[in-house]
C-alpha positions, 0 to 999 in steps of 0.5 A: 500499499502506498504511504505517505502525507499526513492525517489520523486515521481513528477507529473504534467499535460503536455497539448497536444500543445497550440492550440485550438478550440472549436465548440459550438452548440447554437441550439435551444435546448440548451435552455432546462433547466437541473434542474435549468440552461438552457444547454448553461449556464452549457456549458459556466460555463464548457468552463470558467473552461476549459479556466482557466486551460490552460496555459499562452501562449494558443491560442484559438478559437471559432466557434458557430452554430444556433445562428444568425437565427432561424430554419425556417429563410433562411440560418439557414443551414449555421448559423455558425460564427467564433466568435473568431479566434485562437489566444492568449487568453484573458480570459475576451474578450473570456468569454464576447463573450461567455456570449453573445450568445443566442440559436435560430436555427438548428445544422449545423454540417457538415458545421461547421466542414468544416469551421473549416479546414479554422479557423485552417489555420494559425496552421501549420500542424506540430502543435498539435491543439486539436478540441472540439464540444460540441452538444447536437443534431445531423445533422439537414442538410439532406443529410449532412455528418459529418463523411466525414468532419471529415476525411478530417479535420484529413487529412488536419491537422495530428496532430489534436486532436479531441473531440466530447461532446455528451451532454445530448445525449440519442437518439441512432441514434444521438449518433452513428452518433457523434461515427462514426464523432469522429472516422473518424476524429481520435478522441474520443467520450465523453458522458456528461450526466450533468454538472459534466460530461460536466466539465470532458469531457473538462479536457479530452480533455487536459488531457486525461483519468481521470483514471491514473496507477503508475508503479514501475521501473520494469514496474509493476502496484503499484496502479490504481486510478481517 
């Protein structure tokens, strides 16, 4: 790259508002191993890294599903609980709650998304709120339609920034369902095939793409990179 002249280039991350809500899959499949670690442990580490990058005034909530009932127990289809309401982030308390989660049951995606409308009630429809759904599987409830639920979310919160992170998901049917759910909510589907991919997926929710393009004053491309 040709260099010369004078000037200063200043870069910084501009965060998309201060409200964040995470829906975490804690169904039985999240106990499977990836290498020497379980998928839920890798997810915990990715969320911990994500929280560390947020600004001091961030408000973060956590809804978890599949963690209190086994798949054969009554109520497994609605096993979804708001574990941490959207509030000023206390990292120590958040991580302590995250560490106690155990994976047990099913994947009630649609029900969890429907409940999130209530979870975010304290967030003004005028404020940006980032909703992140992390799952390693598709909807388990027969007849449930996650795309309809995400469309309702988008109508309720016009400034919603919605991301679906499909973790270790190689089933084409499941991926298609999640891609459609993300699209119906005006959001983005992010595939994450391993631990580094999951960490990058969370970073994308606050920084956008991991690629950049630098332009000069005439809007000519100087360089592209990651």
